[in-house]
N, C-alpha and C positions, 0 to 999 in steps of 0.2 A: 676429158678423154673417155671416161666410162660412159657418160651420157651420150656422147657422139656415137659410140659403138652400139649402144642400145637403140638409138634412132635409126642407125643404118640397118640394124636387124629388123626394125619395124618395116622398112622399105622392102627388104627381101620377103618379109611375111606377106606383104600386100601382093607381090608378084606371085608367090605360091598360091595365095587364095584365089587370085584371078585365074590362074591356070587350072586350078581345081574346079572352080565354078564353071569355067568353059567346058571342061571334060564332062562334068556331071550334067550340065545343061545340054550338051550335045547328045548324051545318052537319052535324056528325057525327050528331046526333040525327035530323035529317031523313033522312040517307042510310041509317042503320042502324035507324031506327024505335025508338029507345031511350027515348023519353018522358022526357027530362030527365037521364038518366044521363051523357050526354056533357058537358053544361054543368057538372054537379056535379063530374065527374072533372077536367075542365080547370081549374075554379076552385080546387079543392083542391090540384091540382098546382102551380098558379101561386102560391098562398098559401104552400105549403111552400118553394118556391124563393125567394120574396121574403123570407120570414123568415130563411132561411139567408143570403141576401145582406145583410139588415139586421144580422145578428149579426156578419158579417165587417166591415162598415163601422163598427159600434160599437166593435169591438176595435181597429180602425185609429185611430179618433178618441181612444180612451182611451189609446193608446200615444203619441200626439203631445203635445208640451208645449203649454201655453197660449201664445197669440200675444202676450198683453199683459204677461207677466211678464218683467221685465228688458229691455224694449225701449227704454228711455230715456224713456218717457212718464211715469214716476213713478207709474203706476197699479198696478204689480205690487209684490210684497213682497220682491223680491230685494235691493233696496238696503238693507233693514233688516238683512240677515244678512251682507252682505259690507262691504268697506271702500270702496265707491264711492257717489257720489251718483246722482241720477236721470238725469244725463247721461252716466254712465259714467266720470267723472273720479274719481281716487282722492282720498279725504278725507284731510285733514291734521288730526291730533289736536293741539290746543294744550296 
């Protein structure tokens, strides 16, 4: 759930960046009479930076262990491979 909210926030971040790049690019176009080149340049620069940022975040999330494995909830597969039950207590073989 937490990761889903973070990635949803990244999508909103992209929308904000595009709107900001469009606004700044429009101002640059009006000042230098570039006929749209300022908007295109700023949007491309923002997209490159955002993709770089996304790659860094994806690497970070891929390196983190899953939250639900071995947390005592019984939903992970850790208990199947070690000698503990879903509550972390050691099993006794009869």
